[in-house]
VEXNUKE-582017 format. One record per residue (C-alpha): y, x, z. Coordinates in steps of 0.05 Angstrom, whole numbers, padded with zeros to 5 digits, always signed. Example, Ala and Ser with C-alpha at 12.3 -4.5 7.8 and 13.67 -1.06 7.14 Angstrom:
BEGIN
-00090+00246+00156-00021+00273+00143
END
This chain:
BEGIN
+00828+02397+03574+00817+02388+03648+00800+02317+03671+00806+02291+03742+00791+02220+03767+00810+02194+03836+00798+02129+03873+00860+02105+03909+00863+02042+03951+00933+02019+03969+00953+01962+04014+01008+01916+03989+01078+01942+04001+01146+01910+04000+01167+01940+03934+01125+02000+03913+01058+02034+03915+01055+02109+03927+01008+02150+03883+00994+02220+03911+00980+02273+03858+00966+02348+03861+00984+02395+03805+00947+02461+03802+00999+02489+03754+01071+02473+03739+01084+02436+03675+01112+02375+03641+01082+02311+03669+01075+02242+03639+01044+02183+03675+01031+02109+03666+00998+02047+03696+00941+02012+03658+00904+01947+03667+00828+01940+03667+00828+01934+03591+00864+02000+03583+00931+01969+03563+00992+02009+03584+01033+01965+03630+01087+02013+03652+01108+02084+03637+01126+02123+03700+01143+02193+03674+01157+02224+03606+01147+02299+03604+01182+02311+03670+01181+02385+03691+01146+02390+03759+01124+02450+03801+01053+02461+03824+01034+02426+03889+01033+02356+03918+01076+02300+03892+01081+02225+03897+01092+02174+03842+01118+02105+03856+01100+02039+03823+01133+01973+03841+01075+01930+03817+01115+01906+03755+01103+01916+03682+01155+01944+03634+01187+01875+03626+01195+01866+03701+01137+01816+03708+01098+01819+03773+01026+01839+03762+00972+01797+03794+00929+01824+03851+00873+01868+03828+00855+01939+03807+00898+01981+03761+00890+02051+03734+00942+02106+03735+00936+02163+03685+00972+02229+03682+00981+02285+03631+01006+02354+03648+01019+02407+03595+01067+02464+03580+01101+02429+03522+01090+02441+03449+01111+02503+03410+01137+02510+03339+01121+02572+03298+01162+02580+03235+01121+02598+03174+01163+02593+03111+01215+02552+03074+01201+02527+03003+01249+02500+02951+01299+02556+02962+01287+02631+02969+01349+02669+02990+01338+02744+02992+01371+02759+03059+01326+02715+03104+01267+02668+03091+01302+02614+03131+01370+02624+03098+01406+02566+03066+01423+02565+02992+01479+02526+02960+01479+02454+02936+01438+02392+02947+01466+02328+02915+01489+02373+02859+01454+02436+02833+01481+02507+02827+01526+02503+02766+01568+02566+02761+01566+02641+02776+01615+02699+02773+01606+02774+02784+01653+02822+02817+01630+02887+02783+01674+02932+02827+01645+02905+02892+01574+02892+02865+01579+02819+02887+01554+02754+02860+01592+02688+02872+01552+02624+02866+01577+02552+02866+01542+02485+02866+01569+02418+02842+01562+02385+02910+01525+02386+02976+01517+02348+03040+01513+02386+03106+01498+02451+03069+01537+02507+03036+01567+02495+02968+01596+02564+02953+01571+02633+02972+01581+02707+02960+01520+02753+02961+01504+02823+02939+01481+02830+02868+01411+02846+02891+01411+02784+02935+01394+02820+02999+01461+02812+03034+01499+02748+03048+01574+02762+03053+01597+02691+03065+01581+02617+03054+01626+02557+03053+01622+02483+03055+01656+02438+03004+01732+02442+02998+01737+02368+02982+01686+02314+03000+01626+02317+02955+01662+02363+02906+01639+02432+02883+01647+02487+02831+01650+02466+02759+01667+02539+02743+01681+02605+02779+01720+02665+02756+01738+02732+02790+01798+02776+02776+01816+02832+02824+01810+02808+02895+01819+02734+02875+01765+02683+02865+01785+02623+02823+01746+02558+02834+01753+02501+02785+01730+02439+02822+01697+02382+02785+01753+02334+02803+01805+02376+02766+01833+02418+02823+01838+02494+02816+01834+02537+02878+01859+02609+02885+01817+02643+02939+01806+02711+02971+01742+02743+02947+01727+02774+03015+01728+02712+03059+01697+02643+03058+01745+02592+03028+01790+02555+03076+01810+02487+03050+01869+02485+03098+01902+02549+03073+01876+02556+03001+01927+02554+02945+01910+02500+02895+01936+02467+02832+01921+02401+02798+01899+02421+02729+01875+02353+02705+01893+02340+02632+01953+02294+02628+01914+02245+02584+01859+02239+02638+01861+02195+02699+01823+02198+02763+01789+02134+02784+01764+02106+02849+01688+02098+02852+01651+02036+02876+01640+02069+02943+01685+02116+02982+01759+02134+02978+01755+02194+02933+01791+02195+02866+01744+02224+02815+01744+02240+02741+01695+02197+02700+01630+02231+02681+01641+02276+02620+01716+02281+02631+01717+02341+02678+01751+02406+02657+01695+02453+02639+01713+02525+02621+01753+02575+02663+01778+02644+02644+01829+02685+02684+01876+02739+02657+01935+02773+02689+01981+02732+02645+01947+02665+02646+01890+02620+02668+01855+02585+02610+01819+02519+02622+01780+02479+02572+01779+02403+02570+01720+02380+02526+01737+02306+02529+01806+02322+02502+01782+02376+02453+01832+02422+02484+01844+02490+02516+01905+02496+02561+01937+02561+02585+01971+02560+02653+02016+02611+02687+01973+02646+02742+02027+02640+02795+02067+02577+02779+02016+02534+02742+02068+02525+02687+02036+02503+02622+02043+02561+02573+02004+02534+02514+01954+02482+02490+01906+02488+02431+01861+02434+02403+01789+02456+02389+01736+02403+02376+01671+02414+02413+01700+02466+02461+01660+02481+02523+01658+02548+02559+01712+02602+02554+01718+02676+02570+01775+02726+02562+01783+02798+02538+01830+02849+02570+01879+02841+02512+01886+02767+02527+01841+02741+02472+01803+02678+02493+01731+02670+02470+01711+02596+02466+01643+02565+02455+01642+02502+02413+01575+02478+02389+01555+02515+02325+01609+02568+02330+01645+02613+02379+01719+02622+02368+01770+02675+02387+01842+02656+02402+01893+02711+02414+01949+02702+02464+02004+02679+02461+02003+02645+02393+01941+02662+02354+01901+02607+02319+01826+02597+02330+01784+02644+02287+01708+02639+02279+01673+02699+02309+01598+02692+02296+01554+02699+02235+01496+02656+02258+01477+02592+02222+01421+02577+02272+01469+02566+02329+01476+02492+02345+01495+02481+02418+01538+02540+02443+01564+02520+02511+01573+02583+02554+01600+02652+02537+01604+02718+02574+01632+02785+02550+01617+02857+02567+01673+02895+02531+01648+02963+02552+01583+02951+02515+01614+02910+02458+01571+02851+02477+01581+02776+02473+01529+02732+02506+01522+02658+02487+01480+02605+02522+01461+02540+02487+01457+02476+02527+01423+02408+02526+01396+02403+02455+01377+02477+02453+01358+02528+02506+01368+02597+02477+01405+02658+02503+01437+02700+02448+01472+02768+02446+01522+02787+02392+01566+02847+02376+01634+02828+02403+01669+02864+02347+01631+02836+02287+01595+02773+02311+01528+02800+02289+01469+02774+02329+01429+02829+02363+01382+02792+02409+01352+02722+02415+01319+02700+02480+01285+02635+02498+01272+02579+02448+01305+02518+02419+01257+02471+02454+01265+02507+02520+01214+02528+02571+01152+02484+02563+01134+02440+02622+01071+02462+02657+01057+02533+02679+01123+02565+02698+01147+02620+02652+01206+02658+02684+01224+02689+02617+01244+02622+02587+01302+02575+02601+01315+02501+02605+01383+02466+02615+01427+02528+02624+01495+02514+02655+01525+02583+02661+01518+02656+02641+01554+02720+02662+01546+02795+02653+01528+02841+02710+01568+02900+02684+01504+02941+02676+01479+02912+02611+01443+02854+02644+01458+02780+02651+01455+02727+02704+01438+02655+02683+01441+02588+02717+01396+02530+02699+01378+02463+02729+01305+02453+02708+01285+02482+02754+01347+02497+02796+01349+02572+02786+01396+02631+02785+01362+02690+02750+01383+02762+02742+01356+02800+02681+01361+02872+02661+01359+02886+02586+01319+02948+02569+01306+02966+02496+01326+02896+02476+01274+02866+02522+01291+02826+02585+01263+02846+02652+01268+02798+02710+01304+02832+02768+01308+02772+02813+01308+02697+02814+01334+02649+02867+01313+02576+02868+01349+02518+02901+01381+02485+02933+01336+02425+02931+01359+02354+02919+01385+02322+02984+01331+02285+03021+01277+02329+02991+01207+02314+03013+01157+02370+03002+01084+02348+02997+01037+02400+03025+00964+02398+03005+00923+02389+03069+00861+02419+03036+00899+02482+03016+00962+02487+03059+00987+02545+03016+01000+02495+02960+01058+02447+02960+01094+02401+02911+01169+02409+02916+01232+02385+02881+01246+02430+02822+01309+02392+02801+01340+02324+02811+01284+02294+02769+01225+02342+02767+01169+02364+02813+01140+02434+02817+01076+02462+02846+01087+02524+02889+01042+02572+02926+01063+02599+02994+01047+02665+03028+01054+02653+03103+01045+02727+03121+01103+02749+03075+01141+02683+03086+01151+02677+03011+01130+02629+02956+01122+02629+02881+01132+02573+02830+01068+02559+02792+01085+02498+02750+01141+02449+02734+01119+02380+02714+01153+02337+02662+01180+02271+02688+01152+02217+02641+01191+02154+02624+01149+02112+02670+01178+02148+02731+01246+02125+02756+01302+02176+02755+01355+02175+02808+01412+02223+02822+01467+02197+02867+01485+02128+02842+01458+02141+02773+01392+02104+02768+01343+02094+02712+01291+02043+02734+01217+02047+02717+01151+02021+02744+01138+02084+02786+01187+02109+02840+01227+02172+02834+01187+02235+02849+01247+02272+02877+01291+02221+02912+01281+02204+02986+01273+02130+02969+01200+02148+02956+01166+02200+02999+01102+02228+02970+01040+02258+03002+00978+02294+02974+00910+02260+02976+00843+02280+02948+00784+02241+02921+00727+02285+02898+00756+02343+02860+00819+02306+02839+00888+02314+02871+00936+02257+02876+01009+02247+02895+01015+02181+02933+01080+02145+02950+01081+02098+03010+01155+02083+03013+01217+02115+03038+01283+02079+03049+01257+02026+03000+01188+01997+02989+01208+01963+02923+01169+02017+02886+01109+02027+02930+01052+02040+02933+01043+02087+02874+00988+02137+02856+00996+02195+02807+00940+02243+02789+00959+02317+02784+00925+02346+02723+00921+02418+02749+00888+02444+02685+00941+02418+02637+00998+02418+02689+01019+02347+02679+01026+02282+02718+00981+02224+02700+00995+02152+02723+00939+02118+02761+00967+02055+02794+01030+02025+02823+01058+01962+02854+01129+01940+02868+01180+01885+02865+01241+01876+02821+01303+01833+02822+01362+01820+02776+01426+01859+02787+01493+01829+02805+01504+01809+02733+01437+01774+02728+01405+01829+02686+01333+01851+02698+01308+01922+02687+01296+01933+02613+01224+01955+02622+01208+01893+02662+01245+01845+02615+01200+01870+02559+01138+01850+02599+01162+01781+02622+01204+01744+02571+01213+01680+02612+01255+01712+02667+01305+01668+02704+01374+01664+02674+01437+01684+02712+01459+01628+02758+01390+01595+02764+01390+01572+02836+01315+01559+02836+01298+01629+02813+01257+01673+02861+01297+01730+02892+01241+01779+02877+01185+01783+02826+01124+01826+02839+01086+01871+02792+01025+01915+02795+00996+01963+02744+00929+01999+02741+00902+02047+02689+00845+02001+02672+00820+02039+02611+00830+02108+02641+00873+02135+02585+00931+02155+02630+00980+02112+02591+01017+02048+02610+00997+01990+02566+01032+01923+02574+00965+01888+02581+00950+01928+02644+01010+01898+02682+01001+01839+02728+01065+01798+02742+01061+01754+02804+01103+01722+02857+01127+01774+02907+01129+01766+02983+01187+01724+03008+01221+01789+03028+01196+01857+03003+01169+01903+03055+01215+01960+03076+01195+02026+03108+01137+02075+03109+01067+02048+03096+00996+02074+03103+00937+02081+03055+00864+02092+03070+00810+02130+03033+00792+02067+02993+00864+02057+02968+00876+01997+03014+00950+01996+03032+00984+01971+03095+01060+01961+03091+01111+01941+03143+01126+01867+03141+01197+01838+03142+01205+01803+03209+01246+01741+03226+01286+01738+03291+01254+01694+03343+01194+01672+03303+01127+01675+03341+01062+01706+03317+01095+01750+03265+01048+01799+03231+01073+01870+03235+01048+01887+03165+01022+01865+03098+00957+01889+03067+00946+01902+02993+00871+01910+02985+00842+01951+02929+00807+01900+02885+00772+01951+02840+00697+01941+02839+00681+02014+02829+00700+02070+02876+00713+02114+02815+00761+02065+02783+00836+02066+02791+00859+02022+02849+00878+01951+02831+00927+01912+02873+00953+01841+02867+01013+01812+02904+00983+01743+02898+00927+01766+02944+00969+01802+02996+00946+01789+03067+00982+01792+03134+00956+01841+03186+00920+01812+03246+00967+01853+03290+01026+01812+03315+01095+01835+03338+01096+01834+03415+01136+01776+03445+01189+01820+03478+01205+01851+03411+01203+01785+03374+01257+01761+03421+01300+01822+03410+01358+01819+03362+01344+01844+03291+01276+01873+03309+01240+01902+03248+01181+01947+03235+01207+02010+03201+01141+02048+03194+01067+02042+03208+01005+02085+03205+00932+02064+03207+00886+02120+03228+00813+02133+03209+00789+02090+03268+00828+02030+03243+00879+02033+03300+00950+02016+03278+01014+02048+03304+01081+02018+03287+01154+02038+03299+01203+01983+03315+01279+01986+03316+01319+01928+03345+01386+01907+03373+01422+01935+03313+01492+01920+03291+01531+01875+03290+01502+01859+03359+01528+01924+03390+01499+01907+03458+01464+01975+03463+01505+02017+03416+01497+02092+03417+01551+02143+03415+01548+02166+03343+01509+02161+03278+01451+02148+03272+01440+02126+03344+01499+02077+03340+01464+02035+03287+01407+02015+03332+01401+01997+03406+01326+01991+03418+01266+02033+03396+01192+02027+03410+01125+02055+03390+01072+02001+03391+00997+02015+03386+00942+01966+03367+00867+01977+03372+00819+01974+03312+00807+01899+03327+00882+01885+03325+00894+01877+03400+00958+01904+03430+00945+01967+03471+01013+01994+03490+01088+01998+03477+01127+02059+03497+01192+02096+03487+01263+02072+03488+01329+02083+03452+01374+02139+03480+01448+02126+03474+01474+02197+03476+01458+02265+03447+01425+02291+03510+01369+02240+03506+01310+02255+03550+01236+02261+03535+01207+02195+03511+01273+02171+03482+01294+02161+03409+01358+02163+03371+01334+02131+03306+01258+02133+03299+01239+02135+03226+01166+02151+03211+01096+02156+03239+01081+02226+03212+01006+02227+03225+00954+02240+03279+00917+02299+03309+00891+02329+03375+00887+02258+03403+00961+02247+03390+01007+02206+03346+01066+02243+03316+01133+02207+03310+01193+02229+03270+01263+02216+03298+01327+02225+03259+01362+02269+03310+01354+02308+03375+01280+02302+03392+01260+02299+03320+01185+02308+03323+01148+02277+03383+01075+02274+03403+01047+02215+03442+00975+02210+03464+00934+02153+03435+00937+02119+03503+01014+02121+03505+01033+02182+03545+01089+02227+03521+01059+02295+03503+01120+02333+03480+01170+02350+03425+01151+02401+03372+01213+02441+03390+01200+02443+03466+01186+02517+03457+01186+02565+03399+01146+02626+03379+01172+02694+03401+01183+02717+03329+01253+02744+03332+01283+02691+03287+01350+02663+03309+01338+02600+03349+01401+02564+03325+01381+02573+03253+01305+02562+03257+01288+02522+03319+01349+02479+03332+01346+02404+03320+01406+02366+03293+01447+02325+03341+01474+02256+03327+01538+02256+03286+01527+02330+03269+01576+02369+03227+01558+02424+03178+01518+02472+03220+01468+02524+03198+01403+02494+03221+01346+02475+03175+01332+02403+03190+01360+02341+03158+01304+02294+03180+01310+02241+03127+01235+02248+03125+01178+02289+03155+01103+02296+03152+01047+02325+03195+00976+02341+03175+00916+02377+03202+00893+02436+03160+00820+02451+03147+00821+02504+03203+00848+02453+03253+00920+02477+03252+00974+02423+03260+01026+02437+03206+01094+02403+03207+01137+02397+03145+01206+02367+03160+01259+02353+03108+01311+02408+03106+01383+02411+03085+01366+02439+03016+01298+02470+03027+01235+02449+03064+01213+02490+03124+01140+02491+03146+01118+02502+03218+01052+02511+03255+01052+02471+03320+01018+02504+03379+01010+02486+03452+00947+02444+03450+00908+02485+03501+00909+02479+03577+00924+02405+03580+00906+02370+03645+00889+02296+03651+00884+02259+03718+00871+02186+03733+00857+02141+03792+00853+02069+03816+00908+02027+03849+00888+01963+03884+00942+01911+03895+00929+01857+03946+00983+01810+03921+01039+01807+03869+01101+01847+03884+01173+01822+03885+01205+01811+03817+01276+01795+03797+01292+01721+03793+01333+01727+03728+01373+01663+03739+01443+01693+03746+01505+01662+03715+01553+01722+03715+01607+01748+03760+01668+01713+03789+01730+01740+03753+01800+01736+03781+01858+01752+03733+01928+01772+03754+01992+01774+03714+02009+01842+03744+01973+01909+03744+01964+01913+03820+01918+01854+03834+01975+01823+03874+01987+01751+03892+01945+01691+03873+01903+01699+03809+01930+01664+03748+01860+01650+03726+01793+01647+03762+01728+01637+03723+01656+01660+03719+01646+01713+03665+01575+01716+03639+01582+01789+03622+01635+01843+03623+01640+01852+03548+01713+01849+03529+01748+01883+03471+01721+01926+03414+01701+01996+03434+01724+02057+03395+01676+02115+03410+01679+02179+03369+01687+02154+03298+01646+02092+03312+01677+02024+03327+01640+01961+03345+01666+01891+03330+01627+01851+03381+01677+01849+03438+01689+01780+03468+01760+01751+03474+01794+01758+03542+01824+01688+03535+01786+01630+03506+01812+01562+03484+01784+01532+03547+01828+01576+03591+01892+01539+03609+01933+01595+03639+01999+01633+03632+01957+01697+03632+01972+01732+03566+01921+01788+03567+01973+01844+03559+01998+01874+03624+01948+01848+03673+01893+01865+03723+01826+01834+03738+01773+01836+03792+01700+01815+03786+01656+01802+03847+01586+01780+03860+01515+01806+03866+01469+01843+03820+01393+01849+03819+01352+01901+03781+01292+01882+03738+01253+01945+03758+01252+01991+03818+01285+02052+03787+01348+02094+03792+01404+02061+03752+01467+02091+03724+01526+02045+03715+01570+02057+03654+01641+02031+03651+01676+02032+03583+01750+02016+03581+01811+02029+03539+01845+02095+03549+01904+02090+03597+01875+02032+03637+01847+02040+03708+01778+02018+03731+01737+02023+03796+01666+02002+03813+01636+01989+03882+01563+01977+03897+01544+01952+03966+01614+01972+03989+01609+02043+03964+01657+02068+03910+01611+02097+03856+01656+02102+03795+01731+02103+03780+01779+02125+03726+01785+02195+03755+01723+02238+03770+01686+02213+03832+01667+02262+03886+01611+02238+03931+01646+02208+03991+01622+02189+04060+01651+02176+04128+01727+02182+04133+01732+02204+04060+01698+02141+04038+01743+02098+04083+01805+02131+04053+01778+02117+03984+01768+02044+04001+01838+02038+04031+01873+02077+03976+01929+02039+03942+01911+02010+03874+01928+02054+03815+01998+02042+03787+01999+02026+03713+02066+02025+03679+02069+01963+03634+02094+01972+03563+02157+01934+03539+02140+01862+03520+02128+01848+03447+02181+01804+03416+02153+01735+03398+02142+01720+03325+02171+01659+03290+02127+01599+03305+02091+01636+03361+02101+01585+03417+02057+01563+03474+02049+01496+03438+02028+01531+03373+01978+01574+03411+01949+01517+03451+01876+01502+03435+01865+01564+03392+01810+01614+03404+01850+01678+03406+01825+01749+03410+01883+01773+03451+01919+01818+03440+01918+01828+03365+01931+01903+03371+01896+01964+03342+01836+01986+03383+01850+02040+03434+01803+02099+03444+01748+02080+03492+01741+02120+03556+01673+02122+03590+01655+02131+03663+01582+02142+03684+01560+02136+03756+01508+02179+03789+01437+02150+03790+01432+02095+03844+01361+02075+03866+01353+01999+03864+01294+01957+03884+01270+01903+03836+01293+01834+03856+01337+01856+03914+01410+01832+03912+01466+01883+03915+01540+01869+03925+01582+01891+03865+01657+01893+03853+01695+01918+03792+01770+01925+03784+01809+01934+03720+01883+01946+03709+01906+01942+03636+01951+01995+03605+01993+01945+03567+01984+01983+03502+01928+01980+03451+01870+01931+03454+01845+01922+03526+01772+01938+03534+01724+01929+03592+01648+01937+03587+01598+01940+03644+01532+01972+03624+01472+02001+03659+01413+02046+03643+01350+02071+03678+01286+02108+03660+01257+02045+03629+01321+02005+03615+01359+02021+03552+01434+02027+03560+01462+01957+03550+01514+01908+03575+01485+01881+03640+01453+01814+03621+01478+01750+03652+01411+01735+03684+01419+01794+03732+01491+01777+03753+01508+01725+03807+01579+01703+03820+01611+01711+03888+01625+01646+03925+01699+01628+03924+01731+01639+03992
END
């Protein structure tokens, strides 16, 4: 890294100090101003591309909050680099055969069903559900070719069963709908033929969340078999098989069969049905069930497949047994037994065993294809001389929100989600871009299980759900999985030892908080430990109760005597924490709006007396951090620390989100940026002193360097940088330890021939289903033993791993600025703008109402699919006026001052159909139609142009009792009409000097339909997009 230091003496200036810089090479430049203690006072540039040569930077003598700095010496610092570069290495958790980066099917739900098209040598695979990933796909039987993939046909629904006949693919959805699809094309939900095949004695119900009508768990139709004369569907909950006409869905027949599960069909129309300890055959159209097998060891037959050409019947057991059996179709004699009753043992992975099989089909060549969920695997076996040979196996897709934990001491090793509840150890080969499963670990009862809304509580957090995100740590020769929180810190911290010899997970220590549910019930495991729990309705009961556990006797078992039950913090910490080599934990603290001297975190110190002992924590001895939330963030609405990281020097970095809903002052365009309006990185030194705050919230998808949509995690440190995870757009950012923006991991990418859109493209806010890898519910960065920076983001249903390059050739410059006196700062004493309201849409005649409006913040905006509810009423109870707020116009006049000397963009948001115009210092800078830069005569014509004509809508007939007298004195949000779509106008950047007044005028003409909206916002390099605050608006004097 090249370092340059300059001495620069500047005389005082009216508004700014010029800083000359010279760049030997072009690059991305970041710069900032520091005080004599090294505190970052103001960011000037964030990764701005600049050519080689001479340039000048400007500083107005103000800090980031607009405060004038006293006379004295200040330091400017600069970083120039070429941006960071991502190099794709491998994806783990799924292993499609056509591309290492390819997406598999399923996430919330696993692969559940397969079907083979023997004539076309194709394999169809369906998952139960998925979010932002494929749910159905068609591949070649060898897995090397992807023919098509498809998203879900109904929200969060998937394939209970698949069947192929001719050129038709039949998909039985888990909500009871049957789709008839073309085998050669991805399903189209808008054109697909479908039938409702729910059993008449079943009823769909509405879940607690969402609008979908679902079948209760265990009541889904389960088996599907298709013949030219009928479609047979089994209904286990009704102990029934129903035959439907393949074209009209007419019910042809129903047969009761207790225990029925999977079904298959022969060419002569005979249905083969699995039902626990027997497999039955039922001829069509009127034959009765006849037992087929001669096997008294069969107990849990659930799936059947037939190969008539070879006289073979294959049966898969499920849940209580895990065998695969082959029989002679003609006689029912068993000819082959694979697997075992107890299933594949946990531990070292054996691909020739099975556990939790959900489907089986024949490949038409004497082999079979099986589906199982522990781990999530589709496996293709050839059968040679009555012995199975593994042709291929495909894993995935991983549980949504998967978080792979890569071992920093051996980056080829990672711990991934094997199923919804189990972790697996895998080994990666970066050169081949492949990986192999080494072990699958049993999930003991002391680990919580979570899948969707189904939740089984336990002292330790889930090892697969994103609520707890795990990382690998080492002490001596031992390896540990450590959880430091995810979306919830109620089960954190937690430490589990990985017994690599015996391939098992061993509990070491945990801490958490618990609370009663809505019915006043406490988790069963906790109620056993503490018998004097508060009763439902006890108003004096604590909201949370804390617990800690440590393996005090070292036996790897949880004894009740090893638990410590204590009072929990007033509010449990939420977010991502940090742990040091001595097991001391720092967690984000829950902050309170407006309170001074708030600690940013809580510390749980390890109380164990021996370094070799398991960590011991006690909520009763939790301590606040010495680091305090900066005053500007304390004053912000809904400010909270969402993540923190303490590095090896003791320095602490925190992420803060603020101005969240329902405030909506700084709302973004779309999820997740519309849930937060402010974002900051804050750094504290080892002694707890504030060093710098940087970054800001970006309102739109094209956010610039140094901006965030929804910052989520401090991923780690390396190369003198702090790595920050964002939820969308610039998803992995590097900032130097002194607060300069160093780049985004996806600034550039390796020239490896991989498709950019599929490997190196970050998700945008409010993304749809697109084929890029990232989901960004979590992410981690670590430094390998060889110094490589490796990045492991969360994927859609697998976990990609990247090497981050671009650390060479960085250039640092610095110099001294000497200010002779404080510069001009904004007064911040405004009261708003003078508003004149007219009862027509042409601003004609005398105004019906004149008042000072503190802000232009009227009506609720409707942007994309996001609506805010913070709009102020146009008419308040204090306004005595005939103005009705329907067909009207308004004009606001006054002066505006900027808090910083920067280029500002003005953003007008108004209801669609209305007309707006904005003048600044007499120049028209924004209007309803696109503005072309105007000057001279063109500008004069624009100023003199007649006001836009807005056709008022017919008046709304008054309602009974709706009289002026009845309305008098009421605070009315007028009009009570549905929100109209919000239209947005953004001006070109206008340079403004801090503290200097500028004349401003805004005109609005309502459309007369929908809810009228008018919002005046601004944004600059430092200023987040927000409604212009009252303090910077000064009303015009009445003429």
